[in-house]
Biotite code that builds the C-alpha atoms (Angstrom):
import biotite.structure as struc

atoms = struc.array([
    struc.Atom([-0.192, 0.278, 0.067], chain_id="A", res_id=1, res_name="MET", atom_name="CA", element="C"),
    struc.Atom([2.843, 2.599, 1.068], chain_id="A", res_id=2, res_name="PHE", atom_name="CA", element="C"),
    struc.Atom([4.519, 2.273, -2.227], chain_id="A", res_id=3, res_name="LYS", atom_name="CA", element="C"),
    struc.Atom([1.505, 3.853, -4.561], chain_id="A", res_id=4, res_name="THR", atom_name="CA", element="C"),
    struc.Atom([1.513, 6.720, -2.243], chain_id="A", res_id=5, res_name="LEU", atom_name="CA", element="C"),
    struc.Atom([4.993, 7.722, -3.481], chain_id="A", res_id=6, res_name="ASN", atom_name="CA", element="C"),
    struc.Atom([5.100, 9.661, 0.219], chain_id="A", res_id=7, res_name="LEU", atom_name="CA", element="C"),
    struc.Atom([8.444, 10.590, -0.094], chain_id="A", res_id=8, res_name="ASN", atom_name="CA", element="C"),
    struc.Atom([10.171, 12.817, 2.619], chain_id="A", res_id=9, res_name="LYS", atom_name="CA", element="C"),
    struc.Atom([11.240, 15.996, 0.180], chain_id="A", res_id=10, res_name="GLN", atom_name="CA", element="C"),
    struc.Atom([7.565, 15.638, -1.075], chain_id="A", res_id=11, res_name="LEU", atom_name="CA", element="C"),
    struc.Atom([5.832, 15.471, 2.097], chain_id="A", res_id=12, res_name="LEU", atom_name="CA", element="C"),
    struc.Atom([8.305, 18.232, 3.456], chain_id="A", res_id=13, res_name="SER", atom_name="CA", element="C"),
    struc.Atom([7.562, 20.304, 0.858], chain_id="A", res_id=14, res_name="ASP", atom_name="CA", element="C"),
    struc.Atom([3.755, 20.187, 1.262], chain_id="A", res_id=15, res_name="LEU", atom_name="CA", element="C"),
    struc.Atom([3.836, 20.098, 4.549], chain_id="A", res_id=16, res_name="TYR", atom_name="CA", element="C"),
    struc.Atom([6.737, 22.489, 6.039], chain_id="A", res_id=17, res_name="ILE", atom_name="CA", element="C"),
    struc.Atom([7.145, 25.205, 2.725], chain_id="A", res_id=18, res_name="LYS", atom_name="CA", element="C"),
    struc.Atom([3.161, 25.102, 1.236], chain_id="A", res_id=19, res_name="GLU", atom_name="CA", element="C"),
    struc.Atom([2.162, 24.894, 4.946], chain_id="A", res_id=20, res_name="LYS", atom_name="CA", element="C"),
    struc.Atom([-0.742, 22.563, 3.825], chain_id="A", res_id=21, res_name="LYS", atom_name="CA", element="C"),
    struc.Atom([-2.514, 20.487, 6.282], chain_id="A", res_id=22, res_name="THR", atom_name="CA", element="C"),
    struc.Atom([-2.622, 16.664, 7.007], chain_id="A", res_id=23, res_name="THR", atom_name="CA", element="C"),
    struc.Atom([-5.984, 16.533, 5.476], chain_id="A", res_id=24, res_name="ARG", atom_name="CA", element="C"),
    struc.Atom([-5.041, 18.724, 2.454], chain_id="A", res_id=25, res_name="GLU", atom_name="CA", element="C"),
    struc.Atom([-2.191, 16.621, 1.782], chain_id="A", res_id=26, res_name="ILE", atom_name="CA", element="C"),
    struc.Atom([-4.088, 13.521, 2.057], chain_id="A", res_id=27, res_name="GLY", atom_name="CA", element="C"),
    struc.Atom([-6.905, 14.584, -0.432], chain_id="A", res_id=28, res_name="LYS", atom_name="CA", element="C"),
    struc.Atom([-3.621, 15.269, -2.893], chain_id="A", res_id=29, res_name="ILE", atom_name="CA", element="C"),
    struc.Atom([-2.122, 11.696, -2.636], chain_id="A", res_id=30, res_name="LEU", atom_name="CA", element="C"),
    struc.Atom([-5.504, 10.143, -2.045], chain_id="A", res_id=31, res_name="LYS", atom_name="CA", element="C"),
    struc.Atom([-4.866, 8.761, 1.320], chain_id="A", res_id=32, res_name="CYS", atom_name="CA", element="C"),
    struc.Atom([-6.103, 9.357, 4.783], chain_id="A", res_id=33, res_name="CYS", atom_name="CA", element="C"),
    struc.Atom([-4.903, 12.131, 7.239], chain_id="A", res_id=34, res_name="ALA", atom_name="CA", element="C"),
    struc.Atom([-3.453, 9.489, 9.696], chain_id="A", res_id=35, res_name="SER", atom_name="CA", element="C"),
    struc.Atom([-1.594, 7.920, 7.105], chain_id="A", res_id=36, res_name="THR", atom_name="CA", element="C"),
    struc.Atom([0.154, 11.265, 6.373], chain_id="A", res_id=37, res_name="VAL", atom_name="CA", element="C"),
    struc.Atom([0.662, 12.173, 10.083], chain_id="A", res_id=38, res_name="ALA", atom_name="CA", element="C"),
    struc.Atom([2.463, 8.474, 10.377], chain_id="A", res_id=39, res_name="GLU", atom_name="CA", element="C"),
    struc.Atom([4.858, 9.495, 7.711], chain_id="A", res_id=40, res_name="TYR", atom_name="CA", element="C"),
    struc.Atom([5.466, 12.835, 9.235], chain_id="A", res_id=41, res_name="LEU", atom_name="CA", element="C"),
    struc.Atom([6.299, 11.151, 12.107], chain_id="A", res_id=42, res_name="HIS", atom_name="CA", element="C"),
    struc.Atom([8.384, 8.275, 10.292], chain_id="A", res_id=43, res_name="LYS", atom_name="CA", element="C"),
    struc.Atom([10.359, 11.008, 8.636], chain_id="A", res_id=44, res_name="TYR", atom_name="CA", element="C"),
    struc.Atom([10.583, 13.333, 11.891], chain_id="A", res_id=45, res_name="HIS", atom_name="CA", element="C"),
    struc.Atom([9.164, 16.191, 10.627], chain_id="A", res_id=46, res_name="ILE", atom_name="CA", element="C"),
    struc.Atom([8.362, 18.526, 13.240], chain_id="A", res_id=47, res_name="ILE", atom_name="CA", element="C"),
    struc.Atom([4.610, 18.934, 13.366], chain_id="A", res_id=48, res_name="VAL", atom_name="CA", element="C"),
    struc.Atom([2.986, 21.847, 13.824], chain_id="A", res_id=49, res_name="ARG", atom_name="CA", element="C"),
    struc.Atom([1.109, 22.498, 16.702], chain_id="A", res_id=50, res_name="SER", atom_name="CA", element="C"),
    struc.Atom([-2.658, 22.284, 16.611], chain_id="A", res_id=51, res_name="ILE", atom_name="CA", element="C"),
    struc.Atom([-3.343, 22.589, 20.463], chain_id="A", res_id=52, res_name="GLY", atom_name="CA", element="C"),
    struc.Atom([-6.422, 24.152, 22.268], chain_id="A", res_id=53, res_name="LYS", atom_name="CA", element="C"),
    struc.Atom([-5.082, 27.840, 21.809], chain_id="A", res_id=54, res_name="LYS", atom_name="CA", element="C"),
    struc.Atom([-5.213, 27.634, 17.810], chain_id="A", res_id=55, res_name="LYS", atom_name="CA", element="C"),
    struc.Atom([-8.524, 25.903, 17.806], chain_id="A", res_id=56, res_name="LEU", atom_name="CA", element="C"),
    struc.Atom([-9.818, 27.810, 20.666], chain_id="A", res_id=57, res_name="ASN", atom_name="CA", element="C"),
    struc.Atom([-11.095, 24.704, 21.847], chain_id="A", res_id=58, res_name="LEU", atom_name="CA", element="C"),
    struc.Atom([-11.826, 25.782, 25.705], chain_id="A", res_id=59, res_name="ASN", atom_name="CA", element="C"),
    struc.Atom([-13.964, 23.932, 27.485], chain_id="A", res_id=60, res_name="ARG", atom_name="CA", element="C"),
    struc.Atom([-16.561, 27.152, 27.978], chain_id="A", res_id=61, res_name="LYS", atom_name="CA", element="C"),
    struc.Atom([-17.000, 27.570, 24.116], chain_id="A", res_id=62, res_name="LEU", atom_name="CA", element="C"),
    struc.Atom([-17.545, 23.747, 23.553], chain_id="A", res_id=63, res_name="LEU", atom_name="CA", element="C"),
    struc.Atom([-20.081, 23.553, 26.300], chain_id="A", res_id=64, res_name="TYR", atom_name="CA", element="C"),
    struc.Atom([-21.851, 26.904, 24.610], chain_id="A", res_id=65, res_name="LYS", atom_name="CA", element="C"),
    struc.Atom([-22.030, 25.010, 21.534], chain_id="A", res_id=66, res_name="LEU", atom_name="CA", element="C"),
    struc.Atom([-22.738, 21.835, 22.033], chain_id="A", res_id=67, res_name="TYR", atom_name="CA", element="C"),
    struc.Atom([-25.020, 22.350, 25.057], chain_id="A", res_id=68, res_name="ILE", atom_name="CA", element="C"),
    struc.Atom([-26.382, 25.533, 25.010], chain_id="A", res_id=69, res_name="ASP", atom_name="CA", element="C"),
    struc.Atom([-27.101, 26.163, 21.116], chain_id="A", res_id=70, res_name="GLU", atom_name="CA", element="C"),
    struc.Atom([-27.447, 21.997, 20.676], chain_id="A", res_id=71, res_name="LYS", atom_name="CA", element="C"),
    struc.Atom([-25.096, 22.379, 17.580], chain_id="A", res_id=72, res_name="GLU", atom_name="CA", element="C"),
    struc.Atom([-23.694, 18.912, 16.330], chain_id="A", res_id=73, res_name="SER", atom_name="CA", element="C"),
    struc.Atom([-20.313, 18.172, 16.523], chain_id="A", res_id=74, res_name="MET", atom_name="CA", element="C"),
    struc.Atom([-20.243, 17.996, 13.150], chain_id="A", res_id=75, res_name="SER", atom_name="CA", element="C"),
    struc.Atom([-21.787, 21.894, 12.843], chain_id="A", res_id=76, res_name="GLN", atom_name="CA", element="C"),
    struc.Atom([-18.691, 22.443, 15.181], chain_id="A", res_id=77, res_name="ILE", atom_name="CA", element="C"),
    struc.Atom([-16.037, 20.831, 13.418], chain_id="A", res_id=78, res_name="ALA", atom_name="CA", element="C"),
    struc.Atom([-16.656, 22.738, 10.609], chain_id="A", res_id=79, res_name="LYS", atom_name="CA", element="C"),
    struc.Atom([-17.023, 26.404, 12.353], chain_id="A", res_id=80, res_name="LYS", atom_name="CA", element="C"),
    struc.Atom([-13.802, 25.450, 13.738], chain_id="A", res_id=81, res_name="LEU", atom_name="CA", element="C"),
    struc.Atom([-11.956, 24.185, 11.229], chain_id="A", res_id=82, res_name="GLY", atom_name="CA", element="C"),
    struc.Atom([-11.035, 20.676, 12.564], chain_id="A", res_id=83, res_name="CYS", atom_name="CA", element="C"),
    struc.Atom([-11.891, 16.848, 12.384], chain_id="A", res_id=84, res_name="SER", atom_name="CA", element="C"),
    struc.Atom([-15.229, 15.391, 14.012], chain_id="A", res_id=85, res_name="ILE", atom_name="CA", element="C"),
    struc.Atom([-13.070, 12.978, 15.730], chain_id="A", res_id=86, res_name="SER", atom_name="CA", element="C"),
    struc.Atom([-11.046, 15.859, 17.438], chain_id="A", res_id=87, res_name="THR", atom_name="CA", element="C"),
    struc.Atom([-14.605, 17.440, 19.110], chain_id="A", res_id=88, res_name="ILE", atom_name="CA", element="C"),
    struc.Atom([-15.372, 14.514, 19.904], chain_id="A", res_id=89, res_name="TRP", atom_name="CA", element="C"),
    struc.Atom([-12.280, 13.846, 21.969], chain_id="A", res_id=90, res_name="ILE", atom_name="CA", element="C"),
    struc.Atom([-12.207, 17.351, 23.745], chain_id="A", res_id=91, res_name="TYR", atom_name="CA", element="C"),
    struc.Atom([-15.753, 16.726, 24.321], chain_id="A", res_id=92, res_name="LEU", atom_name="CA", element="C"),
    struc.Atom([-15.025, 13.762, 26.387], chain_id="A", res_id=93, res_name="CYS", atom_name="CA", element="C"),
    struc.Atom([-11.739, 15.086, 27.724], chain_id="A", res_id=94, res_name="GLN", atom_name="CA", element="C"),
    struc.Atom([-13.742, 18.581, 29.096], chain_id="A", res_id=95, res_name="TYR", atom_name="CA", element="C"),
    struc.Atom([-16.347, 15.683, 30.930], chain_id="A", res_id=96, res_name="GLY", atom_name="CA", element="C"),
    struc.Atom([-18.967, 17.081, 28.602], chain_id="A", res_id=97, res_name="ILE", atom_name="CA", element="C"),
    struc.Atom([-22.130, 14.498, 28.458], chain_id="A", res_id=98, res_name="THR", atom_name="CA", element="C"),
    struc.Atom([-22.452, 13.834, 25.002], chain_id="A", res_id=99, res_name="LEU", atom_name="CA", element="C"),
    struc.Atom([-25.952, 13.822, 23.578], chain_id="A", res_id=100, res_name="ARG", atom_name="CA", element="C"),
    struc.Atom([-27.346, 10.477, 21.761], chain_id="A", res_id=101, res_name="SER", atom_name="CA", element="C"),
    struc.Atom([-26.639, 10.507, 17.937], chain_id="A", res_id=102, res_name="PRO", atom_name="CA", element="C"),
    struc.Atom([-29.660, 11.325, 15.873], chain_id="A", res_id=103, res_name="GLY", atom_name="CA", element="C"),
    struc.Atom([-29.941, 7.951, 14.159], chain_id="A", res_id=104, res_name="MET", atom_name="CA", element="C"),
    struc.Atom([-29.964, 6.068, 17.804], chain_id="A", res_id=105, res_name="VAL", atom_name="CA", element="C"),
    struc.Atom([-33.578, 5.361, 17.741], chain_id="A", res_id=106, res_name="ASP", atom_name="CA", element="C"),
    struc.Atom([-35.263, 2.419, 19.385], chain_id="A", res_id=107, res_name="ARG", atom_name="CA", element="C"),
    struc.Atom([-34.196, 0.085, 16.458], chain_id="A", res_id=108, res_name="HIS", atom_name="CA", element="C"),
    struc.Atom([-30.643, 1.031, 16.877], chain_id="A", res_id=109, res_name="HIS", atom_name="CA", element="C"),
    struc.Atom([-30.926, 0.807, 21.028], chain_id="A", res_id=110, res_name="SER", atom_name="CA", element="C"),
    struc.Atom([-32.193, -2.948, 19.947], chain_id="A", res_id=111, res_name="THR", atom_name="CA", element="C"),
    struc.Atom([-29.435, -3.757, 17.887], chain_id="A", res_id=112, res_name="LYS", atom_name="CA", element="C"),
    struc.Atom([-27.130, -2.527, 20.254], chain_id="A", res_id=113, res_name="ALA", atom_name="CA", element="C"),
    struc.Atom([-28.317, -4.819, 23.267], chain_id="A", res_id=114, res_name="LYS", atom_name="CA", element="C"),
    struc.Atom([-28.434, -7.681, 20.644], chain_id="A", res_id=115, res_name="GLN", atom_name="CA", element="C"),
    struc.Atom([-24.416, -7.156, 20.197], chain_id="A", res_id=116, res_name="LYS", atom_name="CA", element="C"),
    struc.Atom([-24.330, -7.274, 23.955], chain_id="A", res_id=117, res_name="ILE", atom_name="CA", element="C"),
    struc.Atom([-26.102, -10.135, 24.852], chain_id="A", res_id=118, res_name="SER", atom_name="CA", element="C"),
    struc.Atom([-23.923, -12.153, 21.856], chain_id="A", res_id=119, res_name="THR", atom_name="CA", element="C"),
    struc.Atom([-20.917, -10.634, 23.092], chain_id="A", res_id=120, res_name="ALA", atom_name="CA", element="C"),
    struc.Atom([-19.537, -13.660, 25.019], chain_id="A", res_id=121, res_name="ASN", atom_name="CA", element="C"),
    struc.Atom([-21.045, -16.387, 22.720], chain_id="A", res_id=122, res_name="ILE", atom_name="CA", element="C"),
    struc.Atom([-18.854, -18.853, 20.551], chain_id="A", res_id=123, res_name="GLY", atom_name="CA", element="C"),
    struc.Atom([-16.424, -16.772, 18.205], chain_id="A", res_id=124, res_name="LYS", atom_name="CA", element="C"),
    struc.Atom([-18.032, -13.594, 19.150], chain_id="A", res_id=125, res_name="ASN", atom_name="CA", element="C"),
    struc.Atom([-16.411, -13.985, 22.300], chain_id="A", res_id=126, res_name="ASN", atom_name="CA", element="C"),
    struc.Atom([-13.534, -11.068, 22.869], chain_id="A", res_id=127, res_name="GLY", atom_name="CA", element="C"),
    struc.Atom([-11.112, -14.129, 23.914], chain_id="A", res_id=128, res_name="MET", atom_name="CA", element="C"),
    struc.Atom([-11.641, -16.270, 20.790], chain_id="A", res_id=129, res_name="TYR", atom_name="CA", element="C"),
    struc.Atom([-8.384, -17.160, 19.569], chain_id="A", res_id=130, res_name="GLY", atom_name="CA", element="C"),
    struc.Atom([-6.544, -15.010, 21.803], chain_id="A", res_id=131, res_name="LYS", atom_name="CA", element="C"),
    struc.Atom([-3.478, -15.833, 23.751], chain_id="A", res_id=132, res_name="SER", atom_name="CA", element="C"),
    struc.Atom([-3.488, -15.062, 27.359], chain_id="A", res_id=133, res_name="SER", atom_name="CA", element="C"),
    struc.Atom([-2.910, -11.122, 28.302], chain_id="A", res_id=134, res_name="PRO", atom_name="CA", element="C"),
    struc.Atom([1.026, -10.656, 28.803], chain_id="A", res_id=135, res_name="HIS", atom_name="CA", element="C"),
    struc.Atom([2.990, -8.083, 27.878], chain_id="A", res_id=136, res_name="GLY", atom_name="CA", element="C"),
    struc.Atom([2.812, -3.874, 28.908], chain_id="A", res_id=137, res_name="LYS", atom_name="CA", element="C"),
    struc.Atom([-0.860, -4.139, 29.471], chain_id="A", res_id=138, res_name="GLY", atom_name="CA", element="C"),
    struc.Atom([-2.507, -3.635, 33.122], chain_id="A", res_id=139, res_name="THR", atom_name="CA", element="C"),
    struc.Atom([-5.810, -3.195, 35.061], chain_id="A", res_id=140, res_name="TYR", atom_name="CA", element="C"),
    struc.Atom([-8.526, -0.878, 34.987], chain_id="A", res_id=141, res_name="TYR", atom_name="CA", element="C"),
    struc.Atom([-11.624, -1.273, 36.604], chain_id="A", res_id=142, res_name="LYS", atom_name="CA", element="C"),
    struc.Atom([-10.553, -5.066, 36.799], chain_id="A", res_id=143, res_name="ASN", atom_name="CA", element="C"),
    struc.Atom([-10.604, -5.028, 33.136], chain_id="A", res_id=144, res_name="ILE", atom_name="CA", element="C"),
    struc.Atom([-7.126, -5.746, 31.953], chain_id="A", res_id=145, res_name="TYR", atom_name="CA", element="C"),
    struc.Atom([-6.144, -3.701, 28.850], chain_id="A", res_id=146, res_name="MET", atom_name="CA", element="C"),
    struc.Atom([-3.112, -3.877, 26.631], chain_id="A", res_id=147, res_name="ARG", atom_name="CA", element="C"),
    struc.Atom([-2.305, -0.560, 26.847], chain_id="A", res_id=148, res_name="SER", atom_name="CA", element="C"),
    struc.Atom([-1.646, 2.701, 28.971], chain_id="A", res_id=149, res_name="SER", atom_name="CA", element="C"),
    struc.Atom([-3.302, 4.356, 25.752], chain_id="A", res_id=150, res_name="TRP", atom_name="CA", element="C"),
    struc.Atom([-6.651, 2.322, 26.178], chain_id="A", res_id=151, res_name="GLU", atom_name="CA", element="C"),
    struc.Atom([-6.784, 3.124, 29.454], chain_id="A", res_id=152, res_name="ILE", atom_name="CA", element="C"),
    struc.Atom([-6.754, 6.789, 29.180], chain_id="A", res_id=153, res_name="ARG", atom_name="CA", element="C"),
    struc.Atom([-9.457, 6.411, 26.659], chain_id="A", res_id=154, res_name="ILE", atom_name="CA", element="C"),
    struc.Atom([-11.455, 4.505, 29.582], chain_id="A", res_id=155, res_name="ALA", atom_name="CA", element="C"),
    struc.Atom([-10.746, 7.209, 31.548], chain_id="A", res_id=156, res_name="GLN", atom_name="CA", element="C"),
    struc.Atom([-11.912, 10.076, 29.206], chain_id="A", res_id=157, res_name="LEU", atom_name="CA", element="C"),
    struc.Atom([-14.859, 7.781, 28.451], chain_id="A", res_id=158, res_name="LEU", atom_name="CA", element="C"),
    struc.Atom([-15.607, 7.424, 32.324], chain_id="A", res_id=159, res_name="ASP", atom_name="CA", element="C"),
    struc.Atom([-15.127, 11.384, 32.905], chain_id="A", res_id=160, res_name="LYS", atom_name="CA", element="C"),
    struc.Atom([-17.996, 12.089, 29.845], chain_id="A", res_id=161, res_name="ALA", atom_name="CA", element="C"),
    struc.Atom([-20.183, 9.385, 31.644], chain_id="A", res_id=162, res_name="LYS", atom_name="CA", element="C"),
    struc.Atom([-20.419, 7.356, 28.289], chain_id="A", res_id=163, res_name="ILE", atom_name="CA", element="C"),
    struc.Atom([-20.881, 3.645, 28.610], chain_id="A", res_id=164, res_name="ASP", atom_name="CA", element="C"),
    struc.Atom([-18.229, 1.622, 27.160], chain_id="A", res_id=165, res_name="TRP", atom_name="CA", element="C"),
    struc.Atom([-17.367, -2.137, 26.821], chain_id="A", res_id=166, res_name="LEU", atom_name="CA", element="C"),
    struc.Atom([-13.900, -3.382, 26.365], chain_id="A", res_id=167, res_name="TYR", atom_name="CA", element="C"),
    struc.Atom([-13.270, -5.695, 23.534], chain_id="A", res_id=168, res_name="GLU", atom_name="CA", element="C"),
    struc.Atom([-16.893, -7.420, 23.687], chain_id="A", res_id=169, res_name="PRO", atom_name="CA", element="C"),
    struc.Atom([-16.875, -9.038, 19.890], chain_id="A", res_id=170, res_name="GLN", atom_name="CA", element="C"),
    struc.Atom([-14.516, -10.480, 17.660], chain_id="A", res_id=171, res_name="ARG", atom_name="CA", element="C"),
    struc.Atom([-15.275, -10.184, 13.856], chain_id="A", res_id=172, res_name="PHE", atom_name="CA", element="C"),
    struc.Atom([-14.540, -12.514, 11.333], chain_id="A", res_id=173, res_name="GLU", atom_name="CA", element="C"),
    struc.Atom([-12.575, -11.364, 8.384], chain_id="A", res_id=174, res_name="LEU", atom_name="CA", element="C"),
    struc.Atom([-11.199, -12.977, 5.510], chain_id="A", res_id=175, res_name="LYS", atom_name="CA", element="C"),
    struc.Atom([-7.979, -14.960, 7.005], chain_id="A", res_id=176, res_name="GLU", atom_name="CA", element="C"),
    struc.Atom([-8.142, -13.498, 10.180], chain_id="A", res_id=177, res_name="ARG", atom_name="CA", element="C"),
    struc.Atom([-10.160, -11.782, 12.908], chain_id="A", res_id=178, res_name="THR", atom_name="CA", element="C"),
    struc.Atom([-10.702, -8.259, 14.346], chain_id="A", res_id=179, res_name="TYR", atom_name="CA", element="C"),
    struc.Atom([-11.069, -7.075, 17.846], chain_id="A", res_id=180, res_name="THR", atom_name="CA", element="C"),
    struc.Atom([-11.844, -3.146, 18.108], chain_id="A", res_id=181, res_name="PRO", atom_name="CA", element="C"),
    struc.Atom([-11.128, -1.919, 21.496], chain_id="A", res_id=182, res_name="ASP", atom_name="CA", element="C"),
    struc.Atom([-14.279, -0.476, 22.501], chain_id="A", res_id=183, res_name="PHE", atom_name="CA", element="C"),
    struc.Atom([-18.239, -0.450, 22.091], chain_id="A", res_id=184, res_name="TYR", atom_name="CA", element="C"),
    struc.Atom([-19.817, 2.363, 23.054], chain_id="A", res_id=185, res_name="LEU", atom_name="CA", element="C"),
    struc.Atom([-23.476, 1.100, 23.447], chain_id="A", res_id=186, res_name="PRO", atom_name="CA", element="C"),
    struc.Atom([-25.700, 4.064, 23.358], chain_id="A", res_id=187, res_name="LYS", atom_name="CA", element="C"),
    struc.Atom([-23.879, 5.500, 20.335], chain_id="A", res_id=188, res_name="TRP", atom_name="CA", element="C"),
    struc.Atom([-23.554, 2.212, 18.299], chain_id="A", res_id=189, res_name="ASP", atom_name="CA", element="C"),
    struc.Atom([-20.067, 2.988, 18.215], chain_id="A", res_id=190, res_name="LEU", atom_name="CA", element="C"),
    struc.Atom([-16.565, 1.073, 17.981], chain_id="A", res_id=191, res_name="TRP", atom_name="CA", element="C"),
    struc.Atom([-13.140, 2.841, 19.023], chain_id="A", res_id=192, res_name="ILE", atom_name="CA", element="C"),
    struc.Atom([-10.102, 1.377, 17.820], chain_id="A", res_id=193, res_name="GLU", atom_name="CA", element="C"),
    struc.Atom([-6.995, 2.976, 19.950], chain_id="A", res_id=194, res_name="VAL", atom_name="CA", element="C"),
    struc.Atom([-3.688, 2.800, 17.709], chain_id="A", res_id=195, res_name="LYS", atom_name="CA", element="C"),
    struc.Atom([-0.575, 3.997, 18.105], chain_id="A", res_id=196, res_name="GLY", atom_name="CA", element="C"),
    struc.Atom([1.587, 2.884, 14.714], chain_id="A", res_id=197, res_name="TRP", atom_name="CA", element="C"),
    struc.Atom([-0.486, 1.502, 11.796], chain_id="A", res_id=198, res_name="MET", atom_name="CA", element="C"),
    struc.Atom([1.413, -1.053, 10.590], chain_id="A", res_id=199, res_name="SER", atom_name="CA", element="C"),
    struc.Atom([0.565, -2.447, 7.078], chain_id="A", res_id=200, res_name="PRO", atom_name="CA", element="C"),
    struc.Atom([-1.301, -5.643, 8.939], chain_id="A", res_id=201, res_name="LYS", atom_name="CA", element="C"),
    struc.Atom([-3.215, -3.292, 10.891], chain_id="A", res_id=202, res_name="SER", atom_name="CA", element="C"),
    struc.Atom([-4.412, -0.757, 8.646], chain_id="A", res_id=203, res_name="ARG", atom_name="CA", element="C"),
    struc.Atom([-5.122, -4.151, 6.308], chain_id="A", res_id=204, res_name="GLU", atom_name="CA", element="C"),
    struc.Atom([-7.455, -5.824, 9.306], chain_id="A", res_id=205, res_name="ARG", atom_name="CA", element="C"),
    struc.Atom([-9.122, -2.102, 9.706], chain_id="A", res_id=206, res_name="ILE", atom_name="CA", element="C"),
    struc.Atom([-9.859, -1.983, 5.730], chain_id="A", res_id=207, res_name="LYS", atom_name="CA", element="C"),
    struc.Atom([-11.489, -5.509, 5.470], chain_id="A", res_id=208, res_name="GLN", atom_name="CA", element="C"),
    struc.Atom([-13.419, -4.859, 8.709], chain_id="A", res_id=209, res_name="PHE", atom_name="CA", element="C"),
    struc.Atom([-15.085, -1.491, 7.064], chain_id="A", res_id=210, res_name="GLN", atom_name="CA", element="C"),
    struc.Atom([-15.446, -3.309, 3.925], chain_id="A", res_id=211, res_name="GLU", atom_name="CA", element="C"),
    struc.Atom([-17.124, -6.516, 5.724], chain_id="A", res_id=212, res_name="LEU", atom_name="CA", element="C"),
    struc.Atom([-19.202, -4.712, 8.202], chain_id="A", res_id=213, res_name="TYR", atom_name="CA", element="C"),
    struc.Atom([-20.179, -1.549, 6.518], chain_id="A", res_id=214, res_name="ARG", atom_name="CA", element="C"),
    struc.Atom([-23.069, -0.799, 8.913], chain_id="A", res_id=215, res_name="LYS", atom_name="CA", element="C"),
    struc.Atom([-20.726, -0.753, 11.838], chain_id="A", res_id=216, res_name="GLU", atom_name="CA", element="C"),
    struc.Atom([-19.293, 2.850, 12.853], chain_id="A", res_id=217, res_name="ASN", atom_name="CA", element="C"),
    struc.Atom([-15.708, 2.701, 13.691], chain_id="A", res_id=218, res_name="LEU", atom_name="CA", element="C"),
    struc.Atom([-13.669, 5.699, 15.085], chain_id="A", res_id=219, res_name="LEU", atom_name="CA", element="C"),
    struc.Atom([-9.745, 5.024, 14.900], chain_id="A", res_id=220, res_name="ILE", atom_name="CA", element="C"),
    struc.Atom([-7.760, 7.206, 17.541], chain_id="A", res_id=221, res_name="ILE", atom_name="CA", element="C"),
    struc.Atom([-4.015, 6.977, 16.068], chain_id="A", res_id=222, res_name="ASP", atom_name="CA", element="C"),
    struc.Atom([-1.209, 8.021, 17.556], chain_id="A", res_id=223, res_name="GLU", atom_name="CA", element="C"),
    struc.Atom([-1.603, 11.678, 16.005], chain_id="A", res_id=224, res_name="PHE", atom_name="CA", element="C"),
    struc.Atom([-5.119, 12.482, 17.748], chain_id="A", res_id=225, res_name="LEU", atom_name="CA", element="C"),
    struc.Atom([-3.960, 10.548, 20.846], chain_id="A", res_id=226, res_name="TYR", atom_name="CA", element="C"),
    struc.Atom([-0.431, 13.144, 21.439], chain_id="A", res_id=227, res_name="GLN", atom_name="CA", element="C"),
    struc.Atom([-2.961, 16.244, 20.660], chain_id="A", res_id=228, res_name="LYS", atom_name="CA", element="C"),
    struc.Atom([-5.481, 15.490, 22.418], chain_id="A", res_id=229, res_name="TYR", atom_name="CA", element="C"),
    struc.Atom([-5.545, 12.614, 25.079], chain_id="A", res_id=230, res_name="CYS", atom_name="CA", element="C"),
    struc.Atom([-2.342, 13.115, 27.020], chain_id="A", res_id=231, res_name="VAL", atom_name="CA", element="C"),
])
């Protein structure tokens, strides 16, 4: 996959440093996603421009006013502030602002969510199906073994925002392998994948998941998003 993108260091440096294009703009030019561009910036040790709270003016008071008082959607806020929807979502969680149920979550979707939960631990859907015993750098949070400190941080942000979550509740069958997203938010019918370095294998696994399970909603929190908004 990477070879066809032609993301060489000089080209990336010219677009990002000299022309001051955003990762999203570069992604559109090179026909790849912004997270892929961010990965190559990291790989080539190109200093990422600051896009912190000050530049975006993502303070709690403003977000609360837009999201709670004026009842704007995350999409509307993202468009107004010039950032991504996932950025708004992460900040809402970080500031402990209770998220509204998405407009698409009606009784039908709630029933679907309940069905997912009820069948999460049956047969091949069990989160531990095909896995080896937990080991490595993981640790426990709320008596749940998590595989990384990043996952624990996301769980803490979700708790702060009072969002119910399940950790690795379901394993999905792919073409020649399986895939287990890190979190599932029942109320939102949303899966979350926390991924630091996106290896070719991980990218292919996520691509297959999105192709085979088109009705599932997946939010990917990569290294770029995590370092900027979750630490």
